[in-house]
Phi, psi and omega in degrees: 000127181255133178280339190218138176250111181286134176246108182286146176290137183296336181292332183300311180292319180296322181293321178299320180289319186284323184075186183286153177278131179233152179299322182298340180281354181280093183259008186302326184262004177061220183296322178299319179295318179296319178296315181297319179296320180294314179294323177298318178294321181289317183290335180274039180235163177291329178299318177294322178298319178295319179298314180293324177296315178298319178297317178293323180291336176296326182272347184301315180302322179294321179294324181279356177100002177265129180250073180280333184254152174298151184298332178297319178298317180294325176295318179295315178299316179297317179297315180298313185285321185273320185268301186296303186290312187287316185273309184287311183295334179302311180294319180296315180294324179296316177298315178301318179291325177296318178293320177296321179294321178297318177295321178296319177297319178295320177297319179298316179296319178297321178295318178298314180294324175299315180296321177298318179294321178296318177297320177298315180297321177297320177295322177296320177297318179297319178295321179296314179298322179294320177297318178295317179300316179298318180294316179296322178296317178296321178294318178301317179294320179294316179296318179298321178295318179295317179297321178296319178294317179298317179299319180294318179295317179298322179296320180290327182277339182277125179290148178297143179252161177092000179270168178286141181279000000 
């Protein structure tokens, strides 16, 4: 006989099946999305920062008036830094960040649903404890009633003392 019937929150089972949300699971953008995520991850490293710094330093002597490199080299460096990196990578990085933000939103929603499920489970525990308390209280009253009856029977069976023999 069970005093309490546990009702699990529906999110608990769904969460077990779905698992954690990961950025790699964002397939909405297909191959473009995978490329953007990969480039976003690569550009967001110190190695990329060093590479871009080196590229910028290649053009610095020309800006300062020193012409150590042939003008063709400076044109290529300028094109790479101004056109390729600034214009093309801007769109790619924006897509990568949008996909990362979407994954973050899904994680946030999953965390909210997890918290909701935890609150539900805590309420279920409280209901279970209340059912046990009610049952124990009923048992205490039943035992007290039985003890009162036993005391009454013992009183009736015990001969009065203090009378003349």
